[in-house]
N, C-alpha and C positions, 0 to 999 in steps of 0.2 A: 488549541491550534496554534502554531507558530513557534513551538519549542525547538523544532528540528533536530531533537535528540532521540527520535525513534518513537514509534507508536507504543502505548501502554499494552503489551502483549497480553498480560494477566487478564487485564480488564476486557479486551477484545475476545479473549479465549472464553472466558466466563459468559459474555454476552451471547456469543454465537451457539453455546450449549443451551442457553435458556429461552430463546425466541425462535419462532418459526418462520421468520422473514429473512430476506437477504440482508446482510449487514455490511456497511461500508466503513471501512476503517478510516479515521479522521484525527488529525492532530499529531503532528511529531515526525513527518518525514522530512529528513535532512539529507540523506545519502541514499543512493539507489538500492543498497543492501537492505535498508528499512522496508522498502516494498516487498522484497523477497521474504524477509523475516515474517511480516505480518500475515502474508498468505500461507506460508508453511507453518507457522506456529499457532495461528489463531483461527485458521479456516474461514476467512471472511471472503466474500464474493467479490468484493471491489475495494478499491483504495482510492483516498482523495489525498493530494499533495500540494496544495495550492502554494504554500510558502516556498517550497523547494522550486516551483517553477517560476514564481515571481522573483525571488531574490536571489537565485543562483543562475549559472549558465546553462542549467539542465532544461531539457525539453521533454515534452511528453513522448515525442518520437525516441528519444534516447532511452526513456524509462521502459517503453514498450520493447525495444530492441533488447535491452538488458534482461527484461524478464523472460522473454523468448529463449535467449541464450542460456539462461538459468534453468530452463524447463518448466516455467510457469505459463500455463495456458492463458493467452490473451485473445481477445475477440479481433477478428480480422478487420481492417480498415475499409469502409465501402467507398 
């Protein structure tokens, strides 16, 4: 966690193929496109990106909006 250089897509992809539980990608989100990459290339069910939100001007609202625009399905805010 905290590298902000992108998720380990190979590791995440291998993991999602081997387990029968939802996988949350963690560790590496530094740019919004990292979120899209891990959803599209590793088939994870969720992402965590705490460093991105704590140490940059980005917010979860911006991230959700970006993912929706990019065609990634996100749960509605209740």
